[in-house]
C-alpha positions in Angstrom: -22.9 -6.8 -5.8 -22.5 -6.4 -2.1 -22.1 -9.8 -1.9 -19.5 -10.1 -4.7 -17.6 -7.3 -2.1 -17.6 -8.7 1.0 -16.7 -12.5 -0.9 -13.6 -10.7 -2.1 -12.8 -9.2 1.1 -13.2 -12.6 2.8 -10.7 -14.2 0.0 -8.3 -11.4 0.4 -8.3 -11.8 4.4 -7.8 -15.7 4.3 -4.8 -15.1 1.9 -3.2 -12.9 3.6 -3.6 -14.9 7.1 -2.1 -17.4 5.0 1.0 -15.8 3.5 1.3 -14.5 7.3 1.3 -18.2 8.8 3.8 -18.9 6.3 6.6 -16.8 6.6 7.5 -16.4 10.2 11.2 -16.9 8.7 13.5 -14.3 10.0 14.9 -11.6 7.6 17.5 -9.1 8.2 17.5 -5.3 6.8 19.8 -3.0 6.9 19.9 0.5 5.9 22.9 3.1 6.3 24.9 1.6 9.5 21.0 0.0 11.3 20.4 -3.5 10.9 17.0 -5.2 11.5 15.7 -8.7 12.0 12.1 -8.9 11.1 9.6 -11.7 10.3 9.1 -11.9 6.4 5.3 -11.3 6.8 6.1 -8.2 8.7 8.4 -6.9 6.2 6.2 -7.0 3.3 3.5 -5.7 5.7 5.6 -2.3 5.9 6.9 -2.4 2.7 3.2 -2.2 1.4 2.0 0.3 4.1 5.6 2.8 3.0 4.5 1.8 -1.0 0.6 3.3 0.0 1.8 6.4 1.4 4.5 7.1 -0.8 2.1 6.4 -3.9 -0.6 8.5 -1.7 2.0 11.4 -1.7 2.7 11.2 -5.2 -0.4 11.3 -6.0 -1.8 14.1 -3.8 1.6 15.9 -5.8 0.6 15.3 -9.1 -3.0 16.4 -8.3 -2.1 19.7 -7.1 0.3 20.3 -10.0 -2.8 19.8 -12.3 -4.6 21.8 -10.6 -2.1 25.3 -10.4 -1.5 24.3 -14.0 -5.4 24.8 -14.8 -5.3 28.0 -12.8 -2.8 29.6 -14.6 -4.1 28.3 -17.8 -7.8 29.5 -17.6 
């Protein structure tokens, strides 16, 4: 099983490297009155990391709500 996980990680890493190498076009992002020009691959990476952070925070919030609800019930 360890070899399967290692192979999947290697395949994923190759896909990420290929994506990065093929997406050096610049993209302009604007929010409020600010704008930034970044390589597309970096922009996708930043959006992915922000999604992980917000997803993790949302999951932690729901878990705390469930924990509090179980204490009140029992």
